[in-house]
N, CA, C and O atoms as a GROMACS GRO file, in nm:
protein
  564
    1MET      N    1  -4.266  -1.555  -3.944
    1MET     CA    2  -4.179  -1.466  -3.871
    1MET      C    3  -4.246  -1.387  -3.766
    1MET      O    4  -4.185  -1.362  -3.662
    2VAL      N    5  -4.360  -1.347  -3.783
    2VAL     CA    6  -4.440  -1.267  -3.693
    2VAL      C    7  -4.556  -1.352  -3.632
    2VAL      O    8  -4.623  -1.428  -3.702
    3GLU      N    9  -4.575  -1.336  -3.502
    3GLU     CA   10  -4.684  -1.416  -3.442
    3GLU      C   11  -4.767  -1.312  -3.352
    3GLU      O   12  -4.717  -1.220  -3.288
    4LEU      N   13  -4.899  -1.344  -3.359
    4LEU     CA   14  -4.986  -1.257  -3.268
    4LEU      C   15  -4.999  -1.330  -3.129
    4LEU      O   16  -5.030  -1.448  -3.118
    5VAL      N   17  -4.972  -1.245  -3.025
    5VAL     CA   18  -4.980  -1.298  -2.891
    5VAL      C   19  -5.088  -1.225  -2.813
    5VAL      O   20  -5.105  -1.104  -2.827
    6CYS      N   21  -5.162  -1.300  -2.730
    6CYS     CA   22  -5.258  -1.242  -2.637
    6CYS      C   23  -5.196  -1.209  -2.511
    6CYS      O   24  -5.124  -1.291  -2.454
    7LEU      N   25  -5.222  -1.082  -2.460
    7LEU     CA   26  -5.154  -1.043  -2.336
    7LEU      C   27  -5.267  -1.002  -2.236
    7LEU      O   28  -5.317  -0.890  -2.238
    8PRO      N   29  -5.302  -1.096  -2.153
    8PRO     CA   30  -5.413  -1.069  -2.050
    8PRO      C   31  -5.377  -0.951  -1.957
    8PRO      O   32  -5.259  -0.929  -1.930
    9ALA      N   33  -5.474  -0.879  -1.910
    9ALA     CA   34  -5.448  -0.767  -1.822
    9ALA      C   35  -5.360  -0.810  -1.704
    9ALA      O   36  -5.376  -0.918  -1.646
   10LYS      N   37  -5.269  -0.724  -1.672
   10LYS     CA   38  -5.171  -0.734  -1.565
   10LYS      C   39  -5.059  -0.845  -1.591
   10LYS      O   40  -4.980  -0.879  -1.502
   11MET      N   41  -5.057  -0.897  -1.716
   11MET     CA   42  -4.943  -0.986  -1.749
   11MET      C   43  -4.814  -0.917  -1.756
   11MET      O   44  -4.806  -0.810  -1.817
   12VAL      N   45  -4.709  -0.972  -1.697
   12VAL     CA   46  -4.577  -0.926  -1.718
   12VAL      C   47  -4.528  -0.984  -1.851
   12VAL      O   48  -4.514  -1.106  -1.862
   13ILE      N   49  -4.503  -0.903  -1.949
   13ILE     CA   50  -4.470  -0.954  -2.078
   13ILE      C   51  -4.324  -0.982  -2.078
   13ILE      O   52  -4.283  -1.086  -2.127
   14PHE      N   53  -4.242  -0.895  -2.025
   14PHE     CA   54  -4.103  -0.925  -1.991
   14PHE      C   55  -4.058  -0.826  -1.885
   14PHE      O   56  -4.111  -0.716  -1.866
   15GLU      N   57  -3.949  -0.877  -1.814
   15GLU     CA   58  -3.894  -0.799  -1.699
   15GLU      C   59  -3.765  -0.733  -1.745
   15GLU      O   60  -3.697  -0.777  -1.838
   16GLN      N   61  -3.734  -0.621  -1.674
   16GLN     CA   62  -3.606  -0.560  -1.689
   16GLN      C   63  -3.488  -0.657  -1.653
   16GLN      O   64  -3.492  -0.727  -1.552
   17ASN      N   65  -3.391  -0.657  -1.736
   17ASN     CA   66  -3.271  -0.739  -1.720
   17ASN      C   67  -3.294  -0.887  -1.748
   17ASN      O   68  -3.220  -0.974  -1.703
   18THR      N   69  -3.401  -0.913  -1.825
   18THR     CA   70  -3.419  -1.051  -1.878
   18THR      C   71  -3.381  -1.053  -2.030
   18THR      O   72  -3.380  -0.948  -2.094
   19PRO      N   73  -3.350  -1.171  -2.087
   19PRO     CA   74  -3.306  -1.174  -2.222
   19PRO      C   75  -3.402  -1.102  -2.321
   19PRO      O   76  -3.523  -1.124  -2.319
   20ALA      N   77  -3.345  -1.019  -2.405
   20ALA     CA   78  -3.420  -0.937  -2.498
   20ALA      C   79  -3.450  -1.023  -2.627
   20ALA      O   80  -3.375  -1.012  -2.723
   21ASN      N   81  -3.552  -1.102  -2.630
   21ASN     CA   82  -3.576  -1.192  -2.743
   21ASN      C   83  -3.670  -1.141  -2.846
   21ASN      O   84  -3.661  -1.182  -2.961
   22PHE      N   85  -3.762  -1.051  -2.811
   22PHE     CA   86  -3.866  -1.018  -2.906
   22PHE      C   87  -3.889  -0.865  -2.913
   22PHE      O   88  -3.874  -0.793  -2.815
   23LEU      N   89  -3.928  -0.820  -3.038
   23LEU     CA   90  -3.983  -0.680  -3.057
   23LEU      C   91  -4.133  -0.693  -3.066
   23LEU      O   92  -4.182  -0.787  -3.129
   24TYR      N   93  -4.204  -0.606  -3.010
   24TYR     CA   94  -4.352  -0.610  -3.008
   24TYR      C   95  -4.414  -0.491  -3.068
   24TYR      O   96  -4.367  -0.379  -3.048
   25ILE      N   97  -4.523  -0.512  -3.144
   25ILE     CA   98  -4.602  -0.403  -3.204
   25ILE      C   99  -4.742  -0.432  -3.144
   25ILE      O  100  -4.804  -0.537  -3.162
   26LEU      N  101  -4.785  -0.328  -3.069
   26LEU     CA  102  -4.919  -0.346  -3.002
   26LEU      C  103  -5.028  -0.323  -3.108
   26LEU      O  104  -5.028  -0.223  -3.179
   27SER      N  105  -5.120  -0.418  -3.114
   27SER     CA  106  -5.236  -0.408  -3.203
   27SER      C  107  -5.369  -0.370  -3.133
   27SER      O  108  -5.463  -0.320  -3.194
   28GLN      N  109  -5.368  -0.396  -2.998
   28GLN     CA  110  -5.491  -0.373  -2.926
   28GLN      C  111  -5.456  -0.364  -2.772
   28GLN      O  112  -5.373  -0.439  -2.722
   29GLY      N  113  -5.520  -0.271  -2.704
   29GLY     CA  114  -5.499  -0.261  -2.555
   29GLY      C  115  -5.399  -0.154  -2.528
   29GLY      O  116  -5.376  -0.062  -2.606
   30GLU      N  117  -5.336  -0.172  -2.404
   30GLU     CA  118  -5.242  -0.084  -2.355
   30GLU      C  119  -5.130  -0.152  -2.285
   30GLU      O  120  -5.157  -0.252  -2.219
   31VAL      N  121  -5.007  -0.110  -2.292
   31VAL     CA  122  -4.899  -0.176  -2.221
   31VAL      C  123  -4.814  -0.060  -2.160
   31VAL      O  124  -4.788   0.040  -2.226
   32SER      N  125  -4.773  -0.078  -2.035
   32SER     CA  126  -4.682   0.016  -1.966
   32SER      C  127  -4.543  -0.039  -1.969
   32SER      O  128  -4.517  -0.156  -1.940
   33VAL      N  129  -4.453   0.053  -2.006
   33VAL     CA  130  -4.311   0.019  -2.004
   33VAL      C  131  -4.257   0.080  -1.874
   33VAL      O  132  -4.275   0.199  -1.848
   34ARG      N  133  -4.189  -0.007  -1.792
   34ARG     CA  134  -4.148   0.023  -1.661
   34ARG      C  135  -4.000   0.015  -1.647
   34ARG      O  136  -3.938  -0.076  -1.701
   35TYR      N  137  -3.941   0.110  -1.575
   35TYR     CA  138  -3.793   0.109  -1.551
   35TYR      C  139  -3.765   0.116  -1.399
   35TYR      O  140  -3.824   0.199  -1.329
   36LYS      N  141  -3.681   0.034  -1.351
   36LYS     CA  142  -3.643   0.036  -1.209
   36LYS      C  143  -3.496   0.080  -1.194
   36LYS      O  144  -3.405   0.001  -1.216
   37PRO      N  145  -3.474   0.208  -1.154
   37PRO     CA  146  -3.332   0.251  -1.129
   37PRO      C  147  -3.281   0.169  -1.007
   37PRO      O  148  -3.360   0.125  -0.924
   38TYR      N  149  -3.151   0.151  -1.000
   38TYR     CA  150  -3.094   0.068  -0.883
   38TYR      C  151  -3.120   0.142  -0.751
   38TYR      O  152  -3.113   0.077  -0.647
   39ASP      N  153  -3.148   0.271  -0.748
   39ASP     CA  154  -3.148   0.335  -0.621
   39ASP      C  155  -3.284   0.407  -0.608
   39ASP      O  156  -3.289   0.506  -0.534
   40GLY      N  157  -3.393   0.366  -0.674
   40GLY     CA  158  -3.517   0.423  -0.653
   40GLY      C  159  -3.633   0.340  -0.687
   40GLY      O  160  -3.615   0.223  -0.722
   41PRO      N  161  -3.757   0.393  -0.680
   41PRO     CA  162  -3.863   0.309  -0.713
   41PRO      C  163  -3.893   0.289  -0.866
   41PRO      O  164  -3.842   0.362  -0.951
   42GLN      N  165  -3.970   0.194  -0.893
   42GLN     CA  166  -4.002   0.168  -1.037
   42GLN      C  167  -4.077   0.277  -1.094
   42GLN      O  168  -4.165   0.330  -1.027
   43LEU      N  169  -4.049   0.318  -1.218
   43LEU     CA  170  -4.114   0.430  -1.289
   43LEU      C  171  -4.178   0.373  -1.417
   43LEU      O  172  -4.121   0.288  -1.487
   44THR      N  173  -4.299   0.425  -1.443
   44THR     CA  174  -4.368   0.398  -1.566
   44THR      C  175  -4.311   0.507  -1.664
   44THR      O  176  -4.340   0.626  -1.647
   45ILE      N  177  -4.234   0.465  -1.764
   45ILE     CA  178  -4.172   0.566  -1.858
   45ILE      C  179  -4.254   0.582  -1.985
   45ILE      O  180  -4.234   0.680  -2.057
   46ALA      N  181  -4.344   0.492  -2.015
   46ALA     CA  182  -4.429   0.504  -2.134
   46ALA      C  183  -4.554   0.417  -2.120
   46ALA      O  184  -4.557   0.314  -2.052
   47ARG      N  185  -4.653   0.466  -2.188
   47ARG     CA  186  -4.776   0.390  -2.208
   47ARG      C  187  -4.792   0.363  -2.356
   47ARG      O  188  -4.815   0.456  -2.433
   48ILE      N  189  -4.782   0.240  -2.396
   48ILE     CA  190  -4.794   0.207  -2.540
   48ILE      C  191  -4.942   0.191  -2.582
   48ILE      O  192  -5.020   0.123  -2.516
   49GLN      N  193  -4.976   0.251  -2.688
   49GLN     CA  194  -5.107   0.246  -2.740
   49GLN      C  195  -5.105   0.160  -2.866
   49GLN      O  196  -4.996   0.129  -2.915
   50PRO      N  197  -5.221   0.120  -2.922
   50PRO     CA  198  -5.214   0.034  -3.051
   50PRO      C  199  -5.137   0.113  -3.154
   50PRO      O  200  -5.149   0.235  -3.171
   51GLY      N  201  -5.052   0.028  -3.226
   51GLY     CA  202  -4.962   0.082  -3.328
   51GLY      C  203  -4.822   0.119  -3.268
   51GLY      O  204  -4.726   0.143  -3.342
   52GLY      N  205  -4.814   0.121  -3.142
   52GLY     CA  206  -4.680   0.151  -3.074
   52GLY      C  207  -4.594   0.028  -3.068
   52GLY      O  208  -4.640  -0.086  -3.080
   53VAL      N  209  -4.463   0.055  -3.048
   53VAL     CA  210  -4.357  -0.052  -3.040
   53VAL      C  211  -4.301  -0.053  -2.904
   53VAL      O  212  -4.286   0.051  -2.840
   54PHE      N  213  -4.268  -0.170  -2.859
   54PHE     CA  214  -4.192  -0.186  -2.730
   54PHE      C  215  -4.109  -0.315  -2.742
   54PHE      O  216  -4.134  -0.404  -2.824
   55GLY      N  217  -4.005  -0.318  -2.649
   55GLY     CA  218  -3.917  -0.432  -2.652
   55GLY      C  219  -3.803  -0.409  -2.753
   55GLY      O  220  -3.744  -0.504  -2.804
   56TRP      N  221  -3.773  -0.277  -2.782
   56TRP     CA  222  -3.678  -0.256  -2.890
   56TRP      C  223  -3.529  -0.287  -2.850
   56TRP      O  224  -3.440  -0.271  -2.935
   57SER      N  225  -3.499  -0.331  -2.727
   57SER     CA  226  -3.368  -0.376  -2.694
   57SER      C  227  -3.333  -0.494  -2.786
   57SER      O  228  -3.218  -0.512  -2.824
   58ALA      N  229  -3.438  -0.575  -2.822
   58ALA     CA  230  -3.414  -0.689  -2.907
   58ALA      C  231  -3.357  -0.648  -3.039
   58ALA      O  232  -3.273  -0.720  -3.093
   59VAL      N  233  -3.398  -0.535  -3.095
   59VAL     CA  234  -3.348  -0.489  -3.233
   59VAL      C  235  -3.213  -0.429  -3.215
   59VAL      O  236  -3.132  -0.433  -3.306
   60LEU      N  237  -3.187  -0.375  -3.101
   60LEU     CA  238  -3.052  -0.307  -3.081
   60LEU      C  239  -2.946  -0.402  -3.047
   60LEU      O  240  -2.838  -0.359  -3.008
   61GLN      N  241  -2.970  -0.530  -3.059
   61GLN     CA  242  -2.874  -0.643  -3.022
   61GLN      C  243  -2.829  -0.631  -2.874
   61GLN      O  244  -2.717  -0.668  -2.839
   62ARG      N  245  -2.913  -0.582  -2.794
   62ARG     CA  246  -2.880  -0.586  -2.649
   62ARG      C  247  -2.921  -0.728  -2.594
   62ARG      O  248  -3.024  -0.785  -2.629
   63GLU      N  249  -2.838  -0.774  -2.514
   63GLU     CA  250  -2.854  -0.905  -2.448
   63GLU      C  251  -2.988  -0.902  -2.364
   63GLU      O  252  -3.069  -0.994  -2.370
   64LEU      N  253  -3.004  -0.794  -2.288
   64LEU     CA  254  -3.111  -0.784  -2.192
   64LEU      C  255  -3.205  -0.669  -2.219
   64LEU      O  256  -3.163  -0.569  -2.278
   65TYR      N  257  -3.331  -0.679  -2.177
   65TYR     CA  258  -3.426  -0.560  -2.181
   65TYR      C  259  -3.375  -0.461  -2.086
   65TYR      O  260  -3.331  -0.500  -1.977
   66THR      N  261  -3.377  -0.334  -2.118
   66THR     CA  262  -3.336  -0.231  -2.029
   66THR      C  263  -3.458  -0.176  -1.943
   66THR      O  264  -3.444  -0.091  -1.855
   67SER      N  265  -3.571  -0.230  -1.975
   67SER     CA  266  -3.692  -0.199  -1.892
   67SER      C  267  -3.791  -0.314  -1.902
   67SER      O  268  -3.765  -0.408  -1.977
   68GLY      N  269  -3.897  -0.310  -1.834
   68GLY     CA  270  -3.997  -0.428  -1.830
   68GLY      C  271  -4.126  -0.378  -1.903
   68GLY      O  272  -4.136  -0.260  -1.935
   69ALA      N  273  -4.219  -0.462  -1.926
   69ALA     CA  274  -4.341  -0.424  -1.988
   69ALA      C  275  -4.459  -0.512  -1.925
   69ALA      O  276  -4.447  -0.633  -1.904
   70VAL      N  277  -4.566  -0.441  -1.899
   70VAL     CA  278  -4.690  -0.505  -1.837
   70VAL      C  279  -4.808  -0.464  -1.914
   70VAL      O  280  -4.821  -0.348  -1.953
   71ALA      N  281  -4.901  -0.560  -1.939
   71ALA     CA  282  -5.025  -0.535  -2.010
   71ALA      C  283  -5.119  -0.461  -1.906
   71ALA      O  284  -5.143  -0.510  -1.795
   72GLU      N  285  -5.162  -0.356  -1.941
   72GLU     CA  286  -5.248  -0.274  -1.844
   72GLU      C  287  -5.400  -0.322  -1.860
   72GLU      O  288  -5.484  -0.308  -1.771
   73GLU      N  289  -5.419  -0.374  -1.971
   73GLU     CA  290  -5.563  -0.432  -1.992
   73GLU      C  291  -5.544  -0.547  -2.094
   73GLU      O  292  -5.434  -0.570  -2.146
   74ASN      N  293  -5.655  -0.617  -2.121
   74ASN     CA  294  -5.639  -0.722  -2.222
   74ASN      C  295  -5.591  -0.665  -2.350
   74ASN      O  296  -5.653  -0.572  -2.401
   75SER      N  297  -5.480  -0.717  -2.408
   75SER     CA  298  -5.419  -0.664  -2.524
   75SER      C  299  -5.371  -0.772  -2.611
   75SER      O  300  -5.360  -0.888  -2.572
   76GLU      N  301  -5.341  -0.730  -2.735
   76GLU     CA  302  -5.279  -0.823  -2.836
   76GLU      C  303  -5.162  -0.747  -2.892
   76GLU      O  304  -5.163  -0.624  -2.897
   77ALA      N  305  -5.059  -0.820  -2.936
   77ALA     CA  306  -4.947  -0.764  -2.993
   77ALA      C  307  -4.884  -0.866  -3.095
   77ALA      O  308  -4.892  -0.988  -3.079
   78TYR      N  309  -4.823  -0.809  -3.195
   78TYR     CA  310  -4.748  -0.889  -3.291
   78TYR      C  311  -4.603  -0.886  -3.233
   78TYR      O  312  -4.553  -0.783  -3.187
   79ARG      N  313  -4.540  -1.002  -3.240
   79ARG     CA  314  -4.399  -1.001  -3.195
   79ARG      C  315  -4.311  -1.073  -3.302
   79ARG      O  316  -4.362  -1.159  -3.375
   80ILE      N  317  -4.191  -1.040  -3.311
   80ILE     CA  318  -4.097  -1.090  -3.390
   80ILE      C  319  -3.968  -1.112  -3.320
   80ILE      O  320  -3.915  -1.021  -3.254
   81SER      N  321  -3.915  -1.229  -3.334
   81SER     CA  322  -3.786  -1.263  -3.256
   81SER      C  323  -3.673  -1.176  -3.306
   81SER      O  324  -3.669  -1.133  -3.421
   82SER      N  325  -3.582  -1.154  -3.212
   82SER     CA  326  -3.459  -1.078  -3.252
   82SER      C  327  -3.393  -1.144  -3.366
   82SER      O  328  -3.358  -1.078  -3.464
   83ALA      N  329  -3.375  -1.276  -3.359
   83ALA     CA  330  -3.306  -1.349  -3.458
   83ALA      C  331  -3.371  -1.342  -3.591
   83ALA      O  332  -3.303  -1.321  -3.692
   84ALA      N  333  -3.496  -1.357  -3.596
   84ALA     CA  334  -3.578  -1.346  -3.722
   84ALA      C  335  -3.559  -1.205  -3.778
   84ALA      O  336  -3.528  -1.190  -3.897
   85LEU      N  337  -3.577  -1.105  -3.698
   85LEU     CA  338  -3.562  -0.967  -3.753
   85LEU      C  339  -3.428  -0.936  -3.807
   85LEU      O  340  -3.415  -0.870  -3.910
   86HIS      N  341  -3.324  -0.985  -3.737
   86HIS     CA  342  -3.186  -0.968  -3.793
   86HIS      C  343  -3.158  -1.041  -3.919
   86HIS      O  344  -3.085  -0.994  -4.006
   87ALA      N  345  -3.225  -1.169  -3.927
   87ALA     CA  346  -3.211  -1.241  -4.050
   87ALA      C  347  -3.284  -1.170  -4.172
   87ALA      O  348  -3.237  -1.173  -4.286
   88LEU      N  349  -3.394  -1.111  -4.142
   88LEU     CA  350  -3.473  -1.029  -4.243
   88LEU      C  351  -3.384  -0.914  -4.293
   88LEU      O  352  -3.371  -0.889  -4.412
   89CYS      N  353  -3.322  -0.845  -4.195
   89CYS     CA  354  -3.239  -0.728  -4.232
   89CYS      C  355  -3.118  -0.770  -4.319
   89CYS      O  356  -3.080  -0.700  -4.413
   90GLU      N  357  -3.060  -0.881  -4.286
   90GLU     CA  358  -2.955  -0.935  -4.370
   90GLU      C  359  -2.999  -0.969  -4.504
   90GLU      O  360  -2.934  -0.934  -4.602
   91LYS      N  361  -3.112  -1.040  -4.513
   91LYS     CA  362  -3.165  -1.085  -4.645
   91LYS      C  363  -3.206  -0.974  -4.732
   91LYS      O  364  -3.184  -0.977  -4.853
   92ASP      N  365  -3.265  -0.872  -4.672
   92ASP     CA  366  -3.326  -0.756  -4.749
   92ASP      C  367  -3.280  -0.627  -4.667
   92ASP      O  368  -3.350  -0.580  -4.577
   93PRO      N  369  -3.158  -0.575  -4.705
   93PRO     CA  370  -3.114  -0.455  -4.637
   93PRO      C  371  -3.200  -0.328  -4.657
   93PRO      O  372  -3.198  -0.238  -4.574
   94ASP      N  373  -3.276  -0.321  -4.767
   94ASP     CA  374  -3.357  -0.209  -4.791
   94ASP      C  375  -3.468  -0.200  -4.690
   94ASP      O  376  -3.506  -0.094  -4.641
   95THR      N  377  -3.522  -0.328  -4.657
   95THR     CA  378  -3.634  -0.329  -4.555
   95THR      C  379  -3.565  -0.307  -4.409
   95THR      O  380  -3.625  -0.246  -4.321
   96GLY      N  381  -3.450  -0.355  -4.394
   96GLY     CA  382  -3.379  -0.326  -4.271
   96GLY      C  383  -3.362  -0.182  -4.236
   96GLY      O  384  -3.379  -0.138  -4.122
   97VAL      N  385  -3.325  -0.104  -4.350
   97VAL     CA  386  -3.305   0.038  -4.330
   97VAL      C  387  -3.438   0.103  -4.294
   97VAL      O  388  -3.438   0.190  -4.207
   98ILE      N  389  -3.549   0.068  -4.354
   98ILE     CA  390  -3.679   0.124  -4.331
   98ILE      C  391  -3.716   0.104  -4.193
   98ILE      O  392  -3.755   0.197  -4.123
   99LEU      N  393  -3.704  -0.027  -4.149
   99LEU     CA  394  -3.735  -0.065  -4.006
   99LEU      C  395  -3.648   0.011  -3.908
   99LEU      O  396  -3.702   0.064  -3.810
  100LEU      N  397  -3.522   0.020  -3.925
  100LEU     CA  398  -3.438   0.092  -3.835
  100LEU      C  399  -3.465   0.243  -3.830
  100LEU      O  400  -3.453   0.304  -3.724
  101ASN      N  401  -3.500   0.303  -3.945
  101ASN     CA  402  -3.539   0.447  -3.940
  101ASN      C  403  -3.661   0.469  -3.860
  101ASN      O  404  -3.669   0.562  -3.780
  102ARG      N  405  -3.756   0.384  -3.881
  102ARG     CA  406  -3.887   0.390  -3.805
  102ARG      C  407  -3.864   0.372  -3.657
  102ARG      O  408  -3.917   0.448  -3.575
  103LEU      N  409  -3.783   0.269  -3.622
  103LEU     CA  410  -3.755   0.244  -3.484
  103LEU      C  411  -3.679   0.356  -3.418
  103LEU      O  412  -3.699   0.388  -3.301
  104ALA      N  413  -3.592   0.414  -3.495
  104ALA     CA  414  -3.517   0.532  -3.445
  104ALA      C  415  -3.610   0.645  -3.406
  104ALA      O  416  -3.584   0.714  -3.307
  105GLY      N  417  -3.718   0.666  -3.480
  105GLY     CA  418  -3.806   0.763  -3.454
  105GLY      C  419  -3.888   0.737  -3.321
  105GLY      O  420  -3.916   0.827  -3.242
  106VAL      N  421  -3.921   0.616  -3.308
  106VAL     CA  422  -3.991   0.572  -3.182
  106VAL      C  423  -3.897   0.589  -3.063
  106VAL      O  424  -3.944   0.637  -2.960
  107ILE      N  425  -3.784   0.558  -3.068
  107ILE     CA  426  -3.682   0.564  -2.960
  107ILE      C  427  -3.662   0.712  -2.930
  107ILE      O  428  -3.659   0.750  -2.813
  108ALA      N  429  -3.648   0.797  -3.030
  108ALA     CA  430  -3.625   0.937  -3.007
  108ALA      C  431  -3.737   0.997  -2.930
  108ALA      O  432  -3.718   1.073  -2.835
  109THR      N  433  -3.862   0.960  -2.976
  109THR     CA  434  -3.980   1.018  -2.909
  109THR      C  435  -3.991   0.972  -2.768
  109THR      O  436  -4.023   1.053  -2.681
  110ARG      N  437  -3.965   0.841  -2.737
  110ARG     CA  438  -3.973   0.788  -2.607
  110ARG      C  439  -3.867   0.849  -2.513
  110ARG      O  440  -3.895   0.878  -2.397
  111LEU      N  441  -3.746   0.865  -2.564
  111LEU     CA  442  -3.649   0.928  -2.475
  111LEU      C  443  -3.675   1.070  -2.443
  111LEU      O  444  -3.640   1.118  -2.335
  112LYS      N  445  -3.740   1.142  -2.542
  112LYS     CA  446  -3.776   1.280  -2.506
  112LYS      C  447  -3.878   1.283  -2.402
  112LYS      O  448  -3.873   1.370  -2.314
  113SER      N  449  -3.973   1.193  -2.405
  113SER     CA  450  -4.082   1.194  -2.305
  113SER      C  451  -4.022   1.142  -2.172
  113SER      O  452  -4.066   1.190  -2.067
  114THR      N  453  -3.930   1.052  -2.168
  114THR     CA  454  -3.873   1.009  -2.043
  114THR      C  455  -3.794   1.111  -1.986
  114THR      O  456  -3.794   1.124  -1.863
  115HIS      N  457  -3.720   1.193  -2.063
  115HIS     CA  458  -3.638   1.299  -2.013
  115HIS      C  459  -3.724   1.396  -1.930
  115HIS      O  460  -3.690   1.431  -1.817
  116SER      N  461  -3.839   1.439  -1.989
  116SER     CA  462  -3.923   1.525  -1.920
  116SER      C  463  -3.988   1.475  -1.786
  116SER      O  464  -4.010   1.547  -1.689
  117GLN      N  465  -4.015   1.344  -1.793
  117GLN     CA  466  -4.070   1.275  -1.669
  117GLN      C  467  -3.966   1.281  -1.559
  117GLN      O  468  -3.994   1.319  -1.446
  118VAL      N  469  -3.846   1.244  -1.596
  118VAL     CA  470  -3.737   1.239  -1.499
  118VAL      C  471  -3.702   1.375  -1.438
  118VAL      O  472  -3.678   1.389  -1.318
  119PHE      N  473  -3.702   1.474  -1.527
  119PHE     CA  474  -3.683   1.613  -1.489
  119PHE      C  475  -3.793   1.652  -1.383
  119PHE      O  476  -3.762   1.701  -1.274
  120GLN      N  477  -3.920   1.628  -1.420
  120GLN     CA  478  -4.026   1.660  -1.328
  120GLN      C  479  -4.009   1.592  -1.186
  120GLN      O  480  -4.027   1.655  -1.081
  121MET      N  481  -3.974   1.464  -1.191
  121MET     CA  482  -3.950   1.392  -1.068
  121MET      C  483  -3.837   1.465  -0.981
  121MET      O  484  -3.849   1.483  -0.860
  122LEU      N  485  -3.730   1.503  -1.052
  122LEU     CA  486  -3.626   1.565  -0.986
  122LEU      C  487  -3.676   1.698  -0.918
  122LEU      O  488  -3.646   1.726  -0.802
  123VAL      N  489  -3.747   1.769  -0.993
  123VAL     CA  490  -3.793   1.905  -0.948
  123VAL      C  491  -3.884   1.880  -0.828
  123VAL      O  492  -3.873   1.949  -0.727
  124GLU      N  493  -3.975   1.779  -0.839
  124GLU     CA  494  -4.062   1.756  -0.727
  124GLU      C  495  -3.980   1.704  -0.611
  124GLU      O  496  -4.016   1.739  -0.498
  125GLY      N  497  -3.881   1.629  -0.624
  125GLY     CA  498  -3.788   1.573  -0.519
  125GLY      C  499  -3.728   1.684  -0.442
  125GLY      O  500  -3.726   1.681  -0.319
  126VAL      N  501  -3.676   1.789  -0.519
  126VAL     CA  502  -3.612   1.899  -0.460
  126VAL      C  503  -3.710   1.983  -0.378
  126VAL      O  504  -3.675   2.034  -0.272
  127HIS      N  505  -3.832   1.997  -0.426
  127HIS     CA  506  -3.935   2.068  -0.351
  127HIS      C  507  -3.968   1.997  -0.218
  127HIS      O  508  -3.978   2.060  -0.113
  128VAL      N  509  -3.986   1.863  -0.227
  128VAL     CA  510  -4.019   1.781  -0.117
  128VAL      C  511  -3.894   1.792  -0.009
  128VAL      O  512  -3.915   1.800   0.112
  129ALA      N  513  -3.774   1.793  -0.062
  129ALA     CA  514  -3.658   1.806   0.035
  129ALA      C  515  -3.654   1.940   0.103
  129ALA      O  516  -3.623   1.952   0.221
  130ALA      N  517  -3.685   2.042   0.024
  130ALA     CA  518  -3.686   2.176   0.085
  130ALA      C  519  -3.797   2.198   0.188
  130ALA      O  520  -3.776   2.268   0.287
  131ILE      N  521  -3.907   2.141   0.166
  131ILE     CA  522  -4.025   2.152   0.258
  131ILE      C  523  -3.987   2.069   0.381
  131ILE      O  524  -4.014   2.112   0.493
  132THR      N  525  -3.925   1.953   0.364
  132THR     CA  526  -3.888   1.868   0.475
  132THR      C  527  -3.786   1.940   0.564
  132THR      O  528  -3.792   1.934   0.686
  133GLU      N  529  -3.690   2.010   0.499
  133GLU     CA  530  -3.592   2.078   0.571
  133GLU      C  531  -3.653   2.188   0.653
  133GLU      O  532  -3.620   2.205   0.770
  134ARG      N  533  -3.745   2.267   0.591
  134ARG     CA  534  -3.809   2.380   0.659
  134ARG      C  535  -3.887   2.330   0.783
  134ARG      O  536  -3.884   2.392   0.889
  135VAL      N  537  -3.960   2.213   0.764
  135VAL     CA  538  -4.027   2.166   0.881
  135VAL      C  539  -3.930   2.119   0.986
  135VAL      O  540  -3.957   2.141   1.104
  136LYS      N  541  -3.820   2.057   0.955
  136LYS     CA  542  -3.722   2.016   1.064
  136LYS      C  543  -3.673   2.138   1.130
  136LYS      O  544  -3.652   2.135   1.252
  137GLU      N  545  -3.652   2.245   1.060
  137GLU     CA  546  -3.602   2.362   1.121
  137GLU      C  547  -3.709   2.454   1.195
  137GLU      O  548  -3.675   2.556   1.255
  138GLY      N  549  -3.832   2.411   1.187
  138GLY     CA  550  -3.941   2.484   1.243
  138GLY      C  551  -3.985   2.608   1.180
  138GLY      O  552  -4.048   2.694   1.241
  139ARG      N  553  -3.948   2.615   1.047
  139ARG     CA  554  -3.983   2.737   0.967
  139ARG      C  555  -4.111   2.713   0.898
  139ARG      O  556  -4.153   2.599   0.879
  140ASN      N  557  -4.176   2.825   0.858
  140ASN     CA  558  -4.305   2.813   0.780
  140ASN      C  559  -4.274   2.752   0.644
  140ASN      O  560  -4.166   2.768   0.586
  141VAL      N  561  -4.378   2.678   0.598
  141VAL     CA  562  -4.366   2.607   0.473
  141VAL      C  563  -4.420   2.690   0.368
  141VAL      O  564  -4.420   2.650   0.252
   0.00000   0.00000   0.00000
């Protein structure tokens, strides 16, 4: 059910809006999770360390990944297919509940971190816009 995969440095593991086929648990190395809003530059929203989970769109029965993942250095991860994971949860609901509870904790932590990053970018964007406006008007910065 679970397979160990080698992820060479700079390898794109999956891209945003591609089929969400696998959930990954990083065992070695570092992986960046990246999100590209339709109207802005790509953002690194998380850096996954050993023991961390990524690709959880596969567990949430989403058809596509909502973000992409790139190995920042030579890494290894265990992966399980969405289909195998759902079959396991159907066969053993108690295990499914444990997995979903742990995954919910990971998601909550990641969303909290992402919220603060987006807020900081918005604040910085407001400051840049204000400075640009002052320069255009010939006022002191």
